[in-house]
C-alpha positions in Angstrom: 13.7 0.5 -8.9 14.4 -2.6 -7.8 17.5 -2.0 -5.7 18.6 -3.0 -2.2 16.2 -5.8 -1.9 16.9 -9.2 -0.5 18.0 -12.3 -2.6 15.1 -13.9 -4.4 12.7 -10.8 -4.0 11.0 -9.6 -7.1 8.8 -6.6 -7.9 6.6 -6.7 -10.7 3.6 -4.6 -11.7 0.2 -6.4 -10.6 -1.4 -9.1 -13.3 -5.0 -9.2 -13.6 -6.5 -12.1 -11.7 -4.3 -11.2 -8.6 -6.7 -9.7 -6.9 -7.6 -12.9 -4.3 -3.9 -13.1 -3.7 -3.3 -9.4 -2.4 -6.6 -9.5 -0.6 -5.2 -12.5 1.3 -1.9 -10.8 1.9 -3.5 -7.6 3.2 -6.2 -9.3 5.5 -3.2 -11.4 6.9 -1.0 -8.6 7.6 -3.7 -6.5 8.8 -4.8 -9.1 11.0 -1.3 -9.1 12.6 -2.1 -5.2 13.7 -6.1 -5.4 14.2 -6.0 -4.7 17.9 -5.5 -1.0 16.8 -9.0 -1.0 15.4 -12.8 -1.6 16.4 -15.2 -4.2 15.3 -16.5 -1.4 12.6 -13.3 -0.6 11.1 -12.3 -4.3 10.9 -15.4 -4.9 9.0 -15.2 -2.0 6.7 -11.8 -3.1 5.9 -12.7 -6.5 5.3 -15.3 -5.5 2.8 -12.8 -3.0 1.3 -10.3 -5.5 0.4 -12.6 -8.5 -0.6 -11.5 -9.7 -4.3 -14.6 -8.4 -6.3 -14.3 -4.9 -4.6 -10.3 -4.9 -5.5 -11.1 -5.8 -9.0 -13.8 -3.2 -9.2 -11.2 -0.6 -7.6 -8.3 -2.0 -10.0 -10.7 -1.7 -13.2 -10.1 2.5 -13.1 -7.3 3.4 -15.3 -5.7 5.6 -12.5 -5.1 2.6 -10.4 -2.4 0.3 -10.6 -0.5 -2.5 -7.9 3.2 -3.4 -7.7 3.7 -6.4 -5.8 7.0 -7.8 -4.1 7.5 -12.0 -4.6 9.8 -14.3 -2.9 9.7 -16.7 -5.9 6.2 -17.0 -6.6 4.9 -16.2 -2.6 3.2 -12.6 -2.8 5.1 -10.6 0.1 4.3 -7.3 -0.1 2.0 -4.9 -2.3 1.2 -1.4 -2.9 -1.8 0.3 -4.9 -2.0 3.8 -6.1 -5.2 5.6 -7.0 -6.3 8.8 -8.5 -2.9 9.2 -10.2 -1.0 9.9 -6.6 -2.5 8.2 -3.5 -1.0 5.1 -2.1 -3.1 2.7 -0.6 -3.4 -1.0 0.3 0.3 -0.8 1.1 1.4 -4.1 3.2 4.3 -6.2 3.7 3.9 -9.8 5.1 5.1 -9.4 8.7 7.7 -11.8 8.5 9.5 -9.4 5.4 9.3 -6.3 7.3 12.3 -4.4 8.1 14.1 -5.6 5.2 13.8 -2.9 2.5 10.8 -4.2 0.8 8.3 -1.4 1.5 10.7 1.4 0.4 11.5 -0.6 -2.8 7.7 -0.8 -3.2 7.1 3.0 -2.6 9.8 4.1 -4.6 8.8 2.0 -7.6 4.9 3.2 -7.1 6.4 7.0 -7.0 8.8 6.2 -10.3 5.7 5.0 -12.1 3.8 8.0 -10.9 6.1 10.3 -12.2 6.6 8.8 -15.4 2.8 8.3 -16.2 1.8 11.7 -14.5 4.7 13.9 -15.2 3.1 17.1 -13.6 2.8 15.0 -10.4 4.3 17.0 -7.4 2.9 15.3 -4.7 2.4 11.6 -3.2 -0.8 11.1 -0.7 -1.6 8.6 1.8 -3.6 8.4 4.9 -1.4 6.3 7.0 -2.2 4.1 10.2 -1.4 5.3 13.6 1.4 2.3 13.5 2.9 3.0 9.8 3.3 7.0 10.7 6.7 6.6 11.2 8.0 4.0 8.3 6.4 7.0 6.1 8.1 9.7 7.6 11.5 7.6 6.9 10.5 7.7 3.3 9.9 11.4 3.3 6.3 11.8 4.1 5.2 14.5 6.3 1.6 14.7 8.2 -0.7 17.6 6.6 -3.3 17.0 8.8 -4.8 15.6 12.1 -5.8 12.2 12.6 -9.4 11.2 11.2 -11.7 8.2 11.7 -13.9 7.5 8.8 -16.2 4.5 8.8 -14.0 3.4 12.1 -10.8 3.5 10.2 -8.3 6.0 12.3 -5.4 7.7 9.6 -3.7 10.5 9.3 -2.9 12.0 6.0 0.2 12.2 4.8 2.3 13.8 1.6 5.7 13.5 0.0 6.5 16.2 -3.0 8.3 14.6 -5.7 
C-alpha cells in the first residue's frame, strides 16, 4: 500500500542495522511532544528505544517495522509486535499531516492480514496526542487511560 504519498516518499520494510536510525527518529519526534510526559515516562521511553533494546525486540519473529523515507532520510516508522499490536509509530514533525502515517498504518495492517490471516483486530496503546489521529484511521477506544512506568496511554482497537 503505497498510495497517496508525497512525491519522493517511499515505504520499505526495515532492514537489519536500522535500529539506530529508528531510535534517533523516535526520540527526536518524542522530544517534540515530551511536555506531555513526566520525568519517569521520559526515562522509561528513552530506555525502551535504545538501539540495543530495539534490536532485542525486533529479534522476535512476531515483530516487524516499516519505515518511510524521503530519498534516504528516515521520516517515519511503525512497529508491530505480537502479531497485531502497533507500537513505536512516529512520523517526523516536518512530515506530519501529509498522509505518511496513514500509509504506514495501512501497510502494517496489510502485512498483518497477509502474515496472520486469522487476525481480526489491530491493537495500539495511544498517547493522548495521537488519539484523534488513530480515530481518523478507524481505531476506537476500548478502555480507559492507563499509566505504566509513567507513560500514559489509551488502549484502542481497529477491526479488520
